[in-house]
N, C-alpha and C positions, 0 to 999 in steps of 0.2 A: 702716564703713557708708557707702554712697553718700548724699550730701547730699539727694537727692531721694527716697530710699527711706523709706517709712513702715511701721511695724509694724502688723499687723492689729489693729484696735480693735473692742472690743465696742460695740454701739449703746447699751449702758447708760451712764448718767452715771458719770464718774470722781469719786470722793469722796476728800477729804483734809482732816483737821481739820474745821472747820465749813463747808467749801466743797464744792460739787458743780459739775463742769464737764461740759457737754454739748457734745461736739466737733461732732456733726452740726448742732446748732442754733447753735453758736458762742455759747454763753451760760455765764457764770460766775455762780453764785448763792451767797450766804451764807445758809444756812437757806432761806427762801423769797424772799429779797430779791435781785434782780439786782445784780451789782457792776458799776459803770461802769468799763470797761476799753477802751482803744483797740485797734484791729485789730492793730497791730504787736505790742503787748504781749501780746495774746491769742495770736497766732501763736507767740510765744516760749514762753508757758506750755504750749501744746499740744505743741510740740516737746520740752519738758523732761519732761512727764508721760508722753509716749510711751516715754521711756527713764529711768524713775526709778532713782536711785542710780548713774547713769552720767554721765560727763562728756560734755556736748555741746559740741563745740569752737566757738569764735567763728566760724571759717570756715563750719561747718555752719549755724549760726544765721543768719549774714549771707546765705548762699545761700537759706535757707528763707524768711526774712522779706522780703528784698529781691531776689527772683530777677531776673537779667539787669540788675542795677544795681550800680554801684560806689559804695559808701558808706563813710564813715569809721567806725571802731569806736566813736567817741563817740556815734553814733546808737544803737548797740546798748546801750551803757552807760546811756543816757538811758531807753530803753524798759524795760530790766531794772529800773532804779530806779523807774519808774512801776508796773511789775508788783509789786515789793516793797511799794510804798506801798499799792496796792490790796489786797494780802493782809494788810496790817496790820503788816508788819515795821517795827520802830522804835517802835511803840506797845506792844509786848509783847516777851517774850523768845523767842517762837516764831519759828523760821526755816524758810523753805520753799525758798529758792534760795540756794545757796552758790557763791561765786566761787572757782574753783580757779586760783590765780595762774599766769598765763602760758599757760593752756590754754583755759578756757571756764567753763561753768556746770553745776551739778548740782542736781537736785531731790531734797531729802533727807527729805521727809516721806513716811510710808507712805501708799499709796493703796489704794482698794478700789473694786469695781464695785457700784453700787446697782441693784437691779431696777427701781426707780422713784425719781424725785426725792423728797426728804423732804417730808412733808406740811406744810401751813401751820400754824404754831403760833398759836393764837388765845387761849391763856390769858394771864393778866396777868403771869405770871412771865417768859414769853418776851419781853415788851416792857418789862420793868423795866430800869433803867439798867445793871445788871451782868448780868442774865439768870441769876442764881444766888441760891440761898438764903443767909442769913448763914452765915459759916464757923464751925466749932465753936470753942469757947473753950479747949479743952484736953482732955487725956486722961491716964490713969494706967495703970501696969502693963504698958506695952509697950516699956520701954527696950531690951530685948534685940532685939525685932522692929525697932524704929526703927534700931538700930545696923546690923542686917543689911541693911535697905533702903538705908541711907545708903551702905554699902559697895558694894552692887549698883549703885546709881545712878552711882557713880564709874566702874564698869566697863562699864555698858550704858546705852543711851539709852531703851530700852523695857522696861517692867516690867508684869506683870499681877499685881494684888493680889487674892487670892481671900478673901472673907469676907463678913460681914453688910453690908447697905447702909450706905454712908457710911464704911466702914473705910479706904478709900483716901484720901479727903479728910482724915480725921482724922489718919492716920499721916503724910501729906505735911506737914500743918501742924506736927505735933509734931517732924518731922524738921528743920524750920527752927529750932526751938528748940535743936537739937543742933548749931548752927553751929560753935561752938568745937571740938567733937570732930571734926566733918567737916574743919575747917581743919587740925587736927593730922594727920589721916590724909592729907590732900592734901600737906602738907609731907613726910611720910614716903614717899608715892608718888613725889613728885618725886625724892627722894633715892634711891629704889630703881629708878630708870630708867637704862638704859645701852644704847648709848653716847650720852652727852651731851657734845659737844665741850668739852674742857677743864675739865669740872665734876666735883665730888666725887660718887661713887656708892658702892654696896655692892661694886662690883668694884675700883675704884681711886680714887686721890685726885686724878686729873686733873692740872691745872697747879699744884697746891698742895703745898707741903712742910710747911706749918704747921697743916694740918687734915686730918681724914679722916672716914670714915663715923661713927665713935664720937663725934667732936666735934659733928657735926650732930645726932646722936641726943640728946646731952646738952642741946644748945641747944633742940631742940624741946620736950623735957620741961620745961625751965626757963621757957619763954615761954607754955606752955599756960594757966596760971592768968590770965595777963594778957589772953589772947584771950577768956576768959570775962568778965573785967572790962570789956573793950571792948564785948562784946555787950550786957551789962547796961546800960552807959552809953548805948548807942544806943537801947535800949528805953525808957530814962528821959528821952530827949531832951536829953542833955548836949551842950554845945557843943564846938568844936574844941579849946579850951583844956584841957578835962578829958581829952579823948582824947589830947592830946599828953603830959600828965602820966603817964597810964597807959602810953603808948608808951615814955617815958623810963625808967619803972620796969622795963618788959620788957627794954629794952636793958641795963640794969644787971644784971638776972638772967641775961641771955644771956652777958655778959662774965664774970660770976662763974663760970658753968658751964663756959666754954670757955677760961679763963685769959687773958682779954683779947682773944680772936680774934673778929672780926666775921663771924658766920655768917649771921645772919638780920635785919640791920637793915632792909633793903629790904622783906622779907616782913612784919616787924612793922608797918611803915608801911602798906603796901598791903593785905595780908590783914587787918590790924587794922581798917582803915576798912571793908572789906567785911563783917567780922564785926559791926561797929557798925551797918552798914546792914541786915544780917539781923535784928539786934535791934530796929531801928526798925520793921521790918515786923511783927515779932511784937508789939511794943508798940502797934501801931495808929497809928504816926506817919507811915507811908508806905503808899501803895497796894500791897497784896500782889502785884499783877501787875506792878509796876514793876521793871525790871531793877535789880540791885544797884548797878551803875555809875551809873545815873541817880539813885538814892537818895543816893549819896555826893555827887553834884554839887548836888542840891537842898538837902540839909541842911548841907553843909560846904564846898561848892565855893568860895565867896568867900573863905574863911579859910585854905584849904590853902596857897596861895602866899604868904600874908602872915606866916607864922610865922618864928621866929628861924632863921637860917641857920648850919649847922655849918661853920665856916671851914676846918677841917682834914680834912674827910671827903673820900674819894677821889671820890665823886660830885660834891661841891661844886666840887672843883678842875676836874674834867672839864667841868662846866657853865660855869665861868668862862673856861676856855681855849678851848673848842670851841663854846659856845652850845647844847649839848645840853639838852633839857628835863628829863630824868631822872624820878625817881619822883614828884616833886611834880606836874610837868606831866601825867604819865600819869593820876594820880588826879584832878586838877582837871578833866580832860576826860572823866571817867567810865570810865577804863580802856579806851579805844578799841582798844588793841592786843589786849586779850583778846577783845573782841567781834568785831573785824574780821579778826583774824589767828589768835589762839590757838584759839578755839572752832571756826571753820570748818575749821582744819587738824586738830583733834582728831576732828571728825566725818568728815573725808575719810580720815584714817588708819584709822578704824574700818571704813570701807567698803572700802578697798583691802587691808587686812590683817585680815579678819574673825576674831574670836576672840582676837586678840593685843592686849590692852590696853596692854602696854608699847610695842608698835610705834606705836600711836596717840599715845602720849605723846612718843615720839621725833619723830614727824612734826610735832607741835605745837611742840616745842622748836626744831627746825631752822627752821620757818617764822617763829618769833619772832626767832631770831638773824638771819635773812635780812632782816627788816624794821625791827628796832629799832635806834635809836642808843643802844646800851648803854654807859652811862657807865663800867662796869667794864672793858669792852674799850678804851675811850678812855684810861682811866687806865693800863692795862697795856701797850697797844701803840700808843697815839696814833691819829691818823686812818688811817694805813696799816694798823694792826692791825684797826681796825673794818672797813675796806673789805675786807680779806682775809677776815675772818670772815663777812661778809655774802655775799661772792662764793662761798666754799666751801659755805655752807649752800644757796645758790640752786642751785649745780650739783648737789648731792645731790637736791634736790627736783625739779629739771628732768629728772633722769635716772630718775625714777620713785619717788623717796622710799622709803617702806617697802613699796611695792607690788611690789618685785622680790624674787627668791628670795635674793639675796645682800645684802639691804639692811643687815644687821647688820655684815657685813665692810666695806661701803662707808662706813657711818657711823663705824666704828672708825678707818678711815683718816683721816677728817676729825678725829676726836677726837685721834688721835696728832699730827696736824699742829698742832692748837691747843696741845697739851702742849709740843711742840718750841719753839713761839713764846711760851710762857707766857701764852697768852690764856685768859681765863675769863669767859664771858658771864653773870655773876651776875644781872644784871637780867632776862635772859631766863629764868633758872631761877626767879626770884621770880614772874614772870608766868605761867610754866607752872603753878606751885602755885595761883595765883589763877584760872587757867583751869579747873583741876580743881575748885576750890571753887565757882566760879560754875556750872559744869556740874551739879554735884551739887545745889546749892541751887535752881537754876532749871529743872531737868529737868521738862518739862511733859507727858511722855507716860505718864500713869497710866491703865491700862485696868482698871476696877474692876467686879467681877462679884459678884452675890449668891451 
């Protein structure tokens, strides 16, 4: 599309989430309150909503916002950051603008055309701190329904729940209480994803001769009770010391089930903390709108890095030799790789390969490999192995990722190259499972109808 070409627009306001944008009047409002937004950031927003769910390249945006001027890309990043701040990204788990690495930006929220701007809300509820009534305390008799919704949320970003008034909110809250079950399903979804370079799946054992699909299945079954225990500990406000004890018990159960093979140590640590954070939300110890990563930082961040170090772990050795942060640093920073890489890549994969949830998971896996200093890769291949893995993943993504017809064959070529070099990005696999878990727990698009 030519950079100066605009799609025909309706004069009606464009609405997304709580916002309405009038392009003709160049006004963005949240409800009935105008949002303060600079002209450059507003130009970027208009360019993105004109082409929702499409990548608008950096070149196109620079030409649109700064016509006839030569400016650095840093100016574009600054204005996008200002736009995200104005839309509230960072204060909640809702995302409007996704960065597509090396290409540009994409507006990922659904939009609609309103016949007229929303009316001014004068009732006291609209001006309350949260703008919402108190959330329900619980429900009974919907376990099967909750399980179905949880599975659907892992496969789709948008759901319509049809039932009596309040059913969507109640079921969404009850779904959070099913965090451990969701975590288990996410571990299995990660296992059932292929091709993942060098990693074990239901198709093959990747770069491993000591473990296979059955080994991981036994491991998942063994650690499930401890994910429940971690969730309950989070709901009761337990400290990091208690969480570590439960984690060590989970590791012992894992080793007993696998014959001493480490299948899920990283997942027990990271996914266990996220389960505890989900429990803290249900227990009223954290703002229910706060992202799980932020809950982890607020409740346990200071103590994550202070615990005892396992001297003979592969990750510990890689950290000492190469200075890589590893799982502890990732958790202490609120799982930034999940929020900044995994989730956007998962959303982008769903857009470029609609209806293929496995493709979206593969896209997220490759994106994580391309960006993460994976201590498993450092242990197996040293710095050269890590750099090769990151390069191979980036080439796959730059060539279209899962958006091409032959993506599976191309991904398998990378997979086999990892197997030949005995490379296995286990840290990326753990983060993929965490990405799926956070997506399922923090999915915000519930459309509820009476």
